[in-house]
Each structure stands twice: as structure tokens, then as C-alpha cells.
N, C-alpha and C positions, 0 to 999 in steps of 0.2 A: 632624371629620366627614368632611374630603376624605380622609384617609388610611384611614377605615373604608370609604368608598365605593370607594377603590382596591382594598382587599383583597376587598371582595365581587366586583368586576370581575375580579381575578385567578382569584379561585374559580370564577367563571361560566366563564371562558375554559378552566380547566383541565377543568370538567365536559364542555364543548362538545368539547375536545381529546379527552377519553376516549371520548365517544360517537362521535366521527368513527373513532377507531382500533378501535373495537369492531364498528361497522358495516362498515369495510373489511375487517376479520379475517373477519367471518361471510362477506362476499361472495366473499372469497378461497377460504375453506374450502369452500364450497359449490360453487365451480367446479372444485375437485379431482374431482369425480366425472366430470366431462366430458372429462378428459384421457385419452389413450389409454393402455391398460394394457401396452402392449409398446412397444419402441424404447426409446432412451436420451435423444436429444437434444429430443424434443417436449415433455417434461414439466418438464424440469429448471429452466428459468428460472422457470417459474410456481411451482414449489415454493420456490423462492429468494425470491421476492416474498412468499409467505405466510409463510414463517419469519421474514422482516424485520419484517413487520407483527406478527406475534405477539411477536416479541421486544421490540419498541417497547411494546407494550401492556401486556406482564407487567411490564416495568420502570417504566412509567408508573404501573401501580396500585400497585407497591410504594413508589415515591417519594411519592405523593400519597394514600396510603390513608386518612389522617385527614380529609382535604377530600372524598373521594370518599364516606367514611362520612357524614359530616353534611350534605354539600349533595346528592349523588346518590342516596343510601340504598343504597349497594353493599352487597350481601348475600353471606354466606359461599359461598351455593352458585353465585352468579355467578362468584366467584373459582374455585372448583372446576371450573366449566365451561370457564374459559378454561385452567387447567390440563390438564383432560382434552382438550381440543383440539389443546394442545401435545403431549401424549402420544400421541395419535393420529396428528400429524404425523410425530412420531420413528419410530412403529411402521410407517406406510406408507412411510416413506424407508427403513426396514430392508427391507420387501418389494420395493421397488424396485431397491435396490442391492445387497442380500446382507451388508451391513456389520453385523455383530452388535453393534458398539459403539452402535449406536443403539437396539437392544433395552434397554441399560443407560439410555440417556437417557429412553425412554419409562417404563421402571421407576421412575426417580427422580420423575417429574411424577406418575404414578398413586399411588406410595407416598406422596406429600406430601399428597395429597387425603385419603386413609385417616388418616394420622397426624394430620393437622390438622382431621379431622373436618369438611371442608367441606360435606358433604352430610347433616351430622347432624339438620338442621332440615326437611330436605326433606318428610318427611311433615306438618309442621305448616303448611305453605303451602296445603294444600288445592288442589293441583294435580297431576293424575294425569300429566300430561306431565312433571313435574319428577321424580317417582318413576320414570317409565320411563327417563328420562337417568341416573338413579342406577342403575338395574337394568343398563343398557347399559354404565355405567361398570365395574360388577363384572365383567361377561362378558369386557370387554377387558383388565381388570387380569388376569384369570385366565389368559387365552391369553398374555400376555407373562411372567406367571410359570412357565407350563408351558414355554415355549421356553427360558427361563433355568433351568429345573431347580430351581425354589424350590417344591419339593412341600409341605413343611409349611406355607408360607404359603398354598399353592393350598387346601389342605384347610381352613384357617381362613377363606379368603375364600368358599369353597363353603357354609360352616355360616353366614355372614353373609348371603350371598346367598339362601340358603333361607329365613331369617327375613325379609329384606326382601320377598321375593316373598309370603309369607303375609301380611305387613302389607300390602302393595300390593292383594292379593286381598281381603281381610277390609274394607278401608276403601272402595275403590272398586267392587268386583264388576266388574272390566273384562271385556271380551270376549276381551282376549289372554292371559288368565290361563292357560288350556291350553298356550299357546306358550310361556310362560315356565316352566311345569312340564316341558315337554318338553326345554327348554334344561338345566334342572337335571338331569335325568335323563341327557342326553348327556354332560355333564360328569362325573357320577359314574361312568358307564359307562366313559369315557375313562380316567378316573384309574385304575380297577380293571383295564383292560386293559394299561395302559402298566407296571403293575409285574408284568411276567412273572417275574422272579426277585428275591427280596428279599436284599439284602446287608446284614448285621446288624453294629451294634457290640456290643460285650462285654456290654451292658445289654440287648440284644435289640431296641434301636430301630433302625429301617432307616436306612440311608445312601444318599444321593442320589448317584450317579455321573454325570458328564457322559460322553457319548461323541462329543464333538466332537474334531477333530483338534488335537493339541497337538504341540510339539517331542518330548515323551515317547512319544507313541503314533504318531508318523510312521514307516512302514516304512524301513529303511536300504535304500540302494540304490548299487550300484557303476555310477557313470554312466558314459556312452559316448556318443560323437558322434552316435549314431543317435536318442537320446532327445531329439527335438526339438519335441515338441508340449506345449500346455499347455492344462488346462481352463479355458475362457472362459466358455461360455453352457451353462445347464441348463434343461432343462424337466422338471419334476416334475408327474405327473399321476395323479389318485387317482381311480379310477371303480369300486372294488369295492362291490358293493350292500350287504352287510349288515355291513361293517366299523365298528367303533367310530370316531366322528368328533365333531369340536367346532369350530364357526366354520370350517367348509369345509377342515378338516384332518383327512384319514383318518389312521388309526394310521400305516399304511405311509408316508405323506407326512411325517408328523412326525418319524419315525425317519430317513427319508433325507435330509430337509433339514439335520439336525443332523450326519449322517454327512458332508456336503457343506460344512461349515462349520468354521473354525478357532475354538478356544475365544477367546470375548471378553475382552479386557484391561480392567481396571478403569480408570475415568478417572483421571489423575494429579493433577487438581485437585478441591477440594472441592465436592461437588455441591449444596451448600447455602450459601444467603448470606443473612445477616442483612439484613432490610429496611432499608438506608440509616438506621440509626440510630432508627428508629421503634419505640423501646422497647414491648415489649407485644405486638407484632405477630409474625406468623408468621416462622419460618425457613423459606424456600421455595427451590426450586430456581431457580438463576439462570440464565434462558434466554439472557442477553446474554454468558454466559461463553463462551470459545472452546475447543471440546474439541481435545486434542491431535492429532486424527485430521481435523479441518477442519470447517468450517461447512457444512451443507446449502445448496448454492445459491451458496455464496460464489464469486468469481471465481478460476479456477484450481483450484477443487476437483476437477473432473474435466475433462479435455481430451477433446472430442469424444465426451463420454458415458462415458467410463472414466477410471480412474486408474492411472497406472504401478503404484503400490504397495498396490494393492488386494489385501486379505487374502484374499477369497473370490471365487470366479468368481459371476458373475451369474446369478440363476435366477428362472424364472417357477414359480408355484405354480397350477395349474389342478384344481379339483374338479369332476368329471363334466362336462367341457366338451362342446359339440357338435362334431363333426367339424370344421366349418368353423373353430371357434376354436382348435382343437388344431392345425389347419394354418397358421393365420395367425400364431400364436405361434412355431411352429416356423420358419416363414419368417422372422421377425423375429429369431430368435437366429442363423439362418443367414447373414442379412444383416449382424448386427452382429460377426460372427466377424472379428477380425484376423489377420494373417498369423501363421502357426504356432499358431493357436487350434483347440481341438476342441470339438464340441459334444455335450453328453450328454442323451439322452432315457431318462427312467425313467418306466415306466408300471405301475401296479398295477391291474388289471382283470379282469373276468370275461371268459372266453372265448366267443366267437362261433364256432359250430361248423357246419361243412359236411358234407353227406353224399355229396358228389360221389365217386364210385367210382374214377374214373380222371382225377385232375385234370391238365391239361396247363399251366395257368397258376398256378404256385406262388405268384404275387403276389396273386392274389384267389380262388382256387378251394379253399383249404384253411381258410378262416375267418380270424378275426383276434380284435380285442379289443373289447368294448362300451365307449363312451366316455360317453354321457350317460343309461345305463340306470338305470331305477328298477324296484324289485321290484313295486310296486304296480301298474305298468302291463303287467305280462306278462299276467294274465288279460283285460285289457282290449283285447288285440290288439297291443300294443305290443313291442317287443324283448324276447325272453326271453334271460335270462344264461346258461342251460344247456341243452344237450340238443336244441335245435331247430336245423333247416337252414334258410339264407336267405341272401339277399345285402341287407344292411342299410346304410342310410345313416349311421346313428350308430355305425359299426364301424370301427375302424383296421386296414386290411388291410396285410401286408407291402408290398405294391405300392405303398402310399400314400407309403412311406419312400424309394423309389428316387431321387427327385430331389435329396434333401438328402444323398446319398451323394457328391454333387460335392465335399464338404468332408469333412475328418476328423470321424468320428462313432462315439461310444460309445453303444451301446444295452443298456438293462436291461430286460427283461420278465419281470414277476411276475404269473403268471396260470395257469390250468388249460388254456390254450391256448397256451402260450409257444413250444413247440417248431416251430410254423409259420413262425417268425421266422428258422429257421436257413438259409433257403433266399435271404436277400437277397442278390443278385450284387453283385459289385464291378465296376460297368460302367466307373467313372471312375478306378479304380486309386487311389483314396484311401484311408487307413488307415480300417479297420472292424472294430469288435469287438462281438459280441452275446453277453450274459450273459443265459441263460435259467433261470427257475426250473424247480424239479420240478413236474410236472403233477398229481401226486397226493401226499397224504400219507397215513400209516397211519391206519385208522378212528379210534383212540384220540385223534388230534389234530384231526381235521376240523372238529368243531364249535368249538373253541377257536381254531383258525387263522382259520376264516371271519370271526369276530368280533373277535378280539384283534389281527389282524394277521398278515401273512404271515410264514412260518417263513425263507424265503428272504431276505426284507428284514431279518429280525432278525439272520441270519448276517451280513450285510452291515453291519448297524449295530453289533451287540455280539457277536462269535463266542462268548464264554464264556457269555454270557446264553443264546444258542441252543442250545449243547451241554448246559448244565443244564436247559433247558426240554425236551428231547428225551429225556432222561434221569430225568425227574421230580423234579429236585432244585429244591425250591421255595424254599429259604432256604440262604444261604451266610455264615457269619461273615466279617468282613472280613479277618481273618488269613489264613483259608483261600483267601478270594477272591483276595488279592494273590499268595499262593503260586502258585495255579492260573494266574492271569495272566501269571506267568513262563513257563509252558510255552506259552501262547499266542503270547507273543513271540518265543519260541525258534522256534515253527512258522514264524511270519511271517518271521524272519530266515532261517530255512533256505531256506524257499520263495522269497525273494527271491533267495537265492545261487544256487539251482537254475536259476531264470529266466535270470540273467546267464550262468550256466555253459552252458545249452544254447544260448544265442547264440553264445558263444565257440566251442565244440564244432562247431556248425554252420559257422562261417567256417573253423576250422582243419581239421577232418576230415569235414565234410559229413555228420553225425549230431546226433541231437538237435534235429531242426529244430523250431524255434517261430516262428510267423508274424511277419513284421517289424512288423506293425501292434501287436501287443503290447509290442514294444521301443520303438517311437516313443511310445506312451502312457505307457509306464513311468517315463519321468523326472517326470511330474506327480505330486505327494504323493497327492492324491485318486484319481486313476485307478490308480496303484499299491497303494493301500489296498484299493481295490475288488477289484482282479485278485487279490490275495493272499487276501483273505477269501473270494472265490470258491473258490479252491483248498481253502482250509481246510473250507469248506462240503462240496465234492465229496468230500474225503477222509474227513471225518467220517461222512457219509450212506452212504458206500460200505463203511465199516466197521460201521456200527450194524446189529444184527439185525433192528430193526423196518423198516429201509427196504429191501425186497426189490424187485427189479426196476429196469429202467433209467429208467423213468418217475417214479420216486422219488427221482431224483438229478438235479442241475442239468445242463445242456449248455452249451456255449459254440460260437461260430463266428467265427474259425477254431478248430480243436479244439486244445487244449493236448496236449503230448506226454504219454502214460501212463507209460511206464516211466522216463523221465528227470525227471518232475515229478509227476503225480497218483498214481502207484502207487509212487513212490519209498519205499525202506524206511526211510529216515531219518524222513520226514514221518509215516509210519504209526507208527513207533515212538515219536514224540512223543506222538501221540494216545492210544496205549496207557499212557503214562505219566501222562498228564493224566486219564484215566478212573481210573485206579487212585488218584489223588490225590483224586479226588472220590468214591472208593468206588462206582464205577458200571461197574467193568470187565466185569461180567456182561452189559452191553448191547451188548458189542462181540464181534466174531468176529475171528479171525485172518484176515490178507489174503486168501487165495484163496477161503476158504469163503464170503465174503460176497457173491460173485457167483452 
């Protein structure tokens, strides 16, 4: 009898310990929303404590599942909720650190929830709040799969989500059913817009290609002592009014964030761990395992908010921010820059236009970019995205960026009012490069580009996809794609050689001038990629018959040399070869005719 009482007491203590860990985990998780979204040091210790508690909680429920099942009444959806919270932790840690390996960690937990059907009985609990948790889980899982380019799984999850929304609506007749229908339509629209050009297997099934940076896609570079800067901080802003979006990621943001990341590595250890000998229980992700790239929040993982061996620059993602939010995040990135670091600002936004006939202040009298504009507010007296003249609070003007040019800055403006940013002065003598999109596209592309994402950003993300798109090539067999990609690689290699050659000629002979800002940025893999893809975009659009007029071509400041780079015969020749390989040579003019 004494032994039986002792066992009961042990079980009671286990249940109390589980309840304590569960409550502590909820408190810490709820506290995450109060942490500042910017800066590095302010939030890392709190994230570390939260990870630690969830690690203990996950391991505890694995070790004592039989007791918790019988004495606590632990249900499968409760296990799923814990796994979902851990997946959210990893995803938000990815957002704060830009380390793509944490996307894989989030995926492992979300996939386990689906694979083990933790939420399968949610509908039978007669709790609408539980069904909402299940729907939110699906939406979060879809975002992670989109970022990892698991498009086949994305489509499966969308089909399942649609069924779950229908079941939720039929069972509870909830007030938020229209909101969930809108979420579903957003996802479907995003997937459709993302597939600009299909690359096909021999059996005509689409192949999903990644466009993150890898050793095979990193442009070559002849190093020089002048290439001193590395990209450390990034601000990606998406404010285009009618562009496809999902979960506060516009299509342009989605493409650009991948362009500025390295290909994630698969974890070296087995992501699944049997539940400590409890035969018949689930194989679940082991939150207690140590990933080869470090445990979030662990001592020494990051020193002073950054890690020396970090694969990716740190970035912030802002969807339609207020101007005050935008400037605060810019200031935070500026503050966090180490010696030798560069700050990149990417903005995809609609133009704010001015009718000042004789502007004296190029910083504020030429207009700028709308930041938190909504189309439905236009008729109600709010900010108009196009065609109005005003001075607007929620507009980023070129002059707003002047203070931040005290440090090396690389600016990409994708807008129908991009050219107003070409006048930013270099008051402080620091490296500054501004890449500006065309301000217009041919009428045939206007509707698609407005919704499916900018053509300029597509060129920076996947040059071959963009070229196919403007030549009306909707699908390409994989063997043909790979052949055409070799021409793009040849172009990038030749353009890199010409940039280096310009600098050597300038030093030795005083010709072929290229601004020192480009040279200083050129040593960074990401910035070099962007510069060379900009060159590709400029050359292609200059030669394309459909893009007539200077406003349909990109601009850059400082200007890149024309004869020695942008109009160099070797680059034009490669584009003509690529066009012939795609059987779209008729879309292109011979050099001089295109201007």
C-alpha cells in the first residue's frame, strides 16, 4: 500500500511539474509580443529563456507521456499546440536573425504536427477557438513552406486549409468566416503570382528552383584591397498597394528576402527522436538536440547581438510601415552597423508625385514613395498612390535618407517614382549606391506587374525568369533552362570582369571611370550579385524592342560607364545568343537601333 501511495505521489508531482512548465511557457511566449522588434541585444536573452522552457516542456511530455495521458488527460491537440509554439519560436527567431537554418527547424515541428495528426480531433472538441488555432497553424505552416520553396506541399496544405475553413464555417457559423475566406484567396493569388515562369520536367511537371545564393550562383570576383565593405544590415520594405501578398509579405518582399539569403543547409543530425523508449508513442522533433549552428539564446551564440560566422546579413521586413516606424528601423540598422559594414535599404512602393514646376529642394519637392498607403483610403481623402500632388506625412522623401548616408549605404528603389532618388548628395563622403527601377513598363505588362510583382525586382531575383517573362515565354523544359542559365552565368562573369577592368584602367590610364563606391561594395557577395544583375537588367531592356524610352530602363547613381560596361559589345552579344537559344531573337533589336 505504501509503495502504491508513493507511485501516486510521484505521478501527482509529475503532473504539477508539467502544469508549472506549461504555464511558464505560456507566460514567456505571450511576453514575446512586448519585445522591441528592432535592435539585437534587447530581445536575445528573453528568447533564450523561452527556448529553454519549451525545450524542457517538450522533453518532459515525451518522457512522461503515459503518466500525463492517464493522470492529466493530455490530449493530442495539446501536444500539437506545444509543437506549434516551438515552430513559431523558430520562425520568429529566423525573422530576427535572418539565419535560414531556423526555417528548417520550424518546418520540422510543423511537419510533425501534420504527420502525427495532432489536430485531427479538434473539430470533435466542440470548441471554435481550437478550430481557429488549427487554421492559424495551417497559415503559419504555409508561410514556412513558401519560404523553403516546398511548393508541392504548399498546394496540399492550401487544399487542406480550404476544407478546414469550410468545416469551421459549417459547424460554427463564425463571424470571422469572411476573414478566413480572404486569407485563402490571398494564398491562392500569391501562389499564382509567384509562378511567373514554369520550369518543367520531361514529364511536364513543374520543377521548383531556389534563387537563394549558393556557392554555384555566387558571381566570381577578382579581389582588390579596395573591396572593403560587407553587407551587415538590411531593411526590406513592401508598400505597393495592389501587389499580391500573404502574411505581410508582398511578392517583391518575398523575392528580395530570398535574393539576400544563402541557401539553407540541412541539419546534420536526425531531426526526429523516438520518445525515450515509450513504444507506441510518436516520433517527434527533439527540441533538446543541439543544432550544428547553435542553440538560440545560448551563451556565446552571438556576441553583442551578432555572430562572426553568420551566413546572412541581418534584415528587417516591414509591410506598409508608417514613416515613423520606417525611420526607427532605419536608425536601428544604422546603429548596429559594425566597422566596415554596409546598410541596404530596399523599397517597393507606389510613387508620391509633386507638381512643383521649378523645384529648388530635390530632397522634398520632387515627391517620394508612399509607405503606409491603402487604395481604399484614396477616395476618403487619404493619400493617393498615383497622380496627385501633395506633401504627405506617410511619404518617404529622398531628403529623409540624407542623415543615414553618414555610413556606407546601398539603396534599391522599385517604384513608378524611383528616379527622384538619384539626387541624394554624398555630404559625408561615404560610399553610396542607388539602383532605381524603370518608372514605366509597356502597356502589355502593366496589369500583371502591378499585381504579380515588379519586373525590376524579378530581374534582381532571377534574371533568366525576368527575361523569359518579357519575351512571353511561359514555360521552359529543365534541360533548356539549364542551357540558357549558362548564358546568364557567362554574362555575369563577363560583367564582373568588365567592372574590375574599368577600375584597373582608371588607375593605370585614367579612362573607364567607375565610382569607388561600386568597387568598395563589390567585394560583398550579395551586393556584387545585385550590381551585376542590375547590369543584366539594363542591357536586356536597352536591347528589347518593347522597352522604348529612357523611363522604361533602370537608372543608377553614381552612373556606371556606358561604353566600357553597359553598352559593351561582349555583353550585348551574350544577350543575343541567349535570345536565340530561347527562340525569342525577334524581341530584340541590334544595339544602336534600340535607343
